[in-house]
N, C-alpha and C positions, 0 to 999 in steps of 0.2 A: 118604468116601474117606480108605486109611488108607494108612501108608507101606510100601510093599513091598522086596523085596531090592535091587531095581535103584535104587529111591528114595536107600537106604541106603547103598548105595555111593557115590553121589554126593553126598550130605551128607558121609560120611567123608573123600572126595577133597577137600572145601572145607572141613576142618577144624570142620564143624559139629555133628559125630557123633565119639564116644568107638570104638574097636576093638572093644570091650569090647561096647557097643548095637550096631552093626553085625551080631556076630556073632549077636546075639540076635534081632534080624528076618530073617536069614539063616536061622536054624534055624527059623522062623515057614515057611520057602521049604522046607523039608525039606534045605536043605544041611548037612551036618556042619561041623566048624571047619576041616580041609582043603580040601573042597568051598567052602566061604566065601573062602577064599583065593584060590583059585583065580579063582572066580569075579567076587571085587575087583579081579583084574589085569584082565579082560576088560572095565572101564569103565576104565581107564587109555587116555587120547589116544595112540594109536599115529601113526606119520608114514606117508605112503601109500607106495605105491610107487615113484612117481615122484620121494617125497623121498629116498627110502630109495636109489635109483641115484645121485641127483645128489651123497648125500652120500659115495655112495663112490668116486665120482670124488673126491674130495679125501682119503678116509680107506683110500681102498685105492688099485687102479692105474686112471689116471684114463682111458687107452683099454681095459680090459678090469675093467671095475667089477663084471661079475657074479657073481666067486667073494665077494667082501667082504659083497656084498648079498644071497646066499643064505645067508652065517651070521647073518644079522638076518631078515629072512623066507623063508619057503617058495614062490618064483615059478616056475612051471612053465615048463619049456623053449619050448612053444610060446608062451607067452604073454611069453617075456624080449623077443626081438625088439621086441615094438610097444612096452612099457612102455621100453622102453631108447630106440628112437627121441623118444618124448613128452620125452626129458630135452633133448634136443639144443636147439643157438641154432636159429635156423632165419634165413635173410637175409629181410627183408621186401619187398615190393614197389620201395618207393623205393630200395632199397641195391642193387635188379638191375637197378632205370633208370640207378644213378649208375655200375656197372661197365661198362654197354651204352653210355651216354654216354662215356665217358672211353676206350674202346675194349679194355678187357680182356678183354670177352665179345663175342661175334661173334652173328651170329641163332639159332644151333642150341642153344646153351647158355643162352642169355636163354628161348627159348619153351619149354624142359626146366624149368629152374626156375620161371616163370610157371606152366607147368601144373602142379608139387610145389605152388603157392600156391594151387591152387583157379582159375585163369585158364584158360577153353578159346581154343582158336586164336583165333578170329574176336578175341577181348578180348584175348587176347595181343597182335595187332596194331596194335589201338587204343592199348594201353597205350605201347606202344612209339612211336608218334608223338607222343603226352603226353609222352613223357621228355625232350623239349629245350622249352624255353622261345622266345616269338616276342619278338622288341624287340617295346618299347611303340607303342602307335601312332601316336605322336612321330615316333619314327626310322625306321619305317617310312614313314612319309611324305615325310620331308624326305630319305630314301634312293632313294624312285622319282623324286622330282622331279631329284635329282639327277644319275640315271641316265636323264631323259626316259622314265620308264616312261607310258605315257597313263593318262590320270585316274580311267577307268573299274578299271582295273587298281589302283594307288592307293587308291581308295574299297574294295575289295575286301578289299584286303590290311588298311585299318584297320581294317574288321568281323571278322579272323581274328584279330586281336591285341585283339579284346574289346568293341569299339563297336557296339551296338547297329547292324544295317543301318539301320534307320529314322533316323538321326542320324548314320551316316558321311559324308552329303553337308554335315550342318553341322561335323562334328569339322575336316572336311577346311577348309571355308570360315574356321572360325576360328583354326585355327593360322597359314594362309598370312599370309604380310608384310605388312603394310600401312604406309602411309608413314608417316610421322611427322610430330607436329601442325604443324611449322615447314615442312616441304615441303608441306603442303595449302596451309598458309595462304601459301606465296611461289606455289604455281603460281593458287591463286584470284585473289591479287592480277593476276596475268598475264590471266587470263580477264575480271577486272570488278574494278577495283578498289575498288568501291563492298562487295564482298566479300557481294554477295546470298545467295549459296551455300556459304555458309561453314560455317554453322549444321549445314546436312545431310551436308555430306561430314565433319563433325568426327564427328556420331554416327556416325557408319557406323565409325568405330574405336574407338567408345569413351567418344568425351568426353562426358561429361552436358551437358544440355541448359543447365542453370543456369551452366554455365561459359561460355556462348558468348559474353555481354557483355565476359569477363574478355578471352579469346583475339581479338576483334574488337579490343578497345583496343590490346592490344600487338602486333597487327599492324601499325598505324603508326607507323614509327618516329618517335623522336627523336634528331636528330645527335649525336654527339659532343660532350660539352663542348667539345675543342681547336676542332673546327669552329663552334658556338655564340660561343664567344668572338671568333671571326675576322668572322661576321657582325655581331655586336655592333658591334666596331670600324670596320667597314666602313660604318655605318649602315644594314645589312638590317632592322633592328628601327625604323628610322625612316623611312618609307617614302615621306615628302615630301622629306627630303634626299634620301634614294636616290633619288627622280624628278629631283630637281633637277640630280643629275651623271650624271642617262641610266643608271643601272645594271640597269634594266629593259630599256634597249633591246635588238633584236634577239633576243628570248626568244622561242624557237622550242616551237610548240604542241607537234612530236613530242617536244621534251625534256621538258617536261613530261608529259606521256602515258606516256614511258618510267620516269620519275622516281616516277610515281603507285605504276607496276607493282611498283616496288624497299621499295613500303611508305611513302613519303612523300608527304605532301599537298601539295595544290598553292602552300598559304602556303610551306612548309619550300623546296618547287621553286624557286620565285619567290627567296628569301632566298639559296639557294645561288648564283644566279644574278649576284645583286645582285653577292656578295661572290667572285666568281670571277675579276674584272677585274685586271690588272696596274696596279699605281700608280707614279707618279714617286715617283724617287729623293729624298731629305732634302735631296740637292745642286740637283736639278731646280728641287724647290719653292724654295730660296732663291732661284735663278736668274730663277725666274718673278715674284719680291718684288719683286726688284731691279729687273727690268724692267717693274714696274706690270702685269702679267697678273695679276696675282691681289693681294688684300690680306691683311692679317696673319691676319684670323679663317680664310679660306680653308688658307691655310698650318697652322693648327692644328689646323684639320680632317684636312691631309694627315696629319701627322705623328701625331694619334690613329690614325689608319686604317694609318699603316704601324707602329700597338704601339711606339711612344716612349712613353715612363712620361713623365708631366706634369710632375715634377718637371725634365725634362731639357729640357723643348721651349723656356723662354723663353732657357733660356741656348745652345741650339743655336743658335739665329734670332740673339742678339746676336754669337755668333763668324761668322755668317754673312757679316757685312760685311767688308772688306776693310781692313786698318790701313795706315795711313801709309806709305812705305816710306823706306829712310834721306836719300833725297836730298830726298824732301820736306821731311822732318824739319828739313834742313839749313838748307833754301830758308827754310822758315816760321820759323825760329828767327832767322836771318839779318833776313828783313823784318818782324820784332816781332810774327808773329802766335802764335808759341807760347814763351811761357815757359821754364826752366828745369824745370821739375815737369812740365810740357806735354812739355819733350824726351824726359824720363826715362819719362813713361808712354808716349809711342809706341812709345820700344824696346823696356821690357814687353812691349807690344802683340803686337811681331812676334817674338817668342818669345827677349830676353834675359834672362838670370837678373838679380838683382839687381846683381851684382859688376860684370859687363859692361854692364850697363844703364848705370852709373855712370859706368864707363869711357869710354863712347860720349857721354855727355852732357859729360863734360870735355874729351871731342875737338871736338863741335858746337859747343863755346864756344870754342875756340882756335881752329876752325879757319878 
């Protein structure tokens, strides 16, 4: 193979061959120097007609590029209109649909433009149907429920929104609101306090079976701390003592059953019952002590049940006894039962301060 004139022209354009050498190869093909120069120009890349017309819109009149374009290239009149059309920007199918959705174009211009883009009339109708997005399946289902649409219609709409018809029922069942685990536990407690069916119902709302024991344990409530303290001070945790005071008496079985439906065990129900009774007041307890109805131990238990701090119990017991009256003090002093210090102590016991107690003591001595 040998380098011909075409190859020589290309190599010269790429600066791989000098002009003098190119002329030698051109002469081998029978070209003289002038012809070789013109032959060389035919191998220089030249813009296509659409490129020339596009450039003419910038370099000449944008609305009438033909004059400038024809100064650069001989474009036949019959062909210019086609070449010119090829340089125009055209609306895409999506842009046409946007104008249709926005109401700028009605059916006729849309059909015309789609036909220009190559869509037949039947396809044009389908394209216009696809112009609008459907709500997602979730929104369609929720809207149908709000409007009380039939279940069959809702399921059909779910499929229209993209869910395969074979799975539309599954989708519908999945999106319907289910009870919270707390509601299921409360309901199952009312049906059966032993919660025999709890695992099955929890599984239906997606609770993993591994956590059934956790939910079962938490279903049975523990009373608030304040209630537990009340139970403790009222001997609800010492059944023998509570039984002695009759705190379990009149316990209705219906009450126990109702409490169990609230998630409390039978033991907690009994403790609540044992702690619910009204108690005598401290003053009534002192009165019973004075009359010999109860002993000091029973009084201490009463004050404990009344939540009286241990520090104050013996002190309250001490002031529960009546002090000597002023008349009694004078008589006892006169009879020698009380000495001077006893008189003064008796007056402080009934509320006199030191100063007044001294005055009352002097008064008693001189009376």
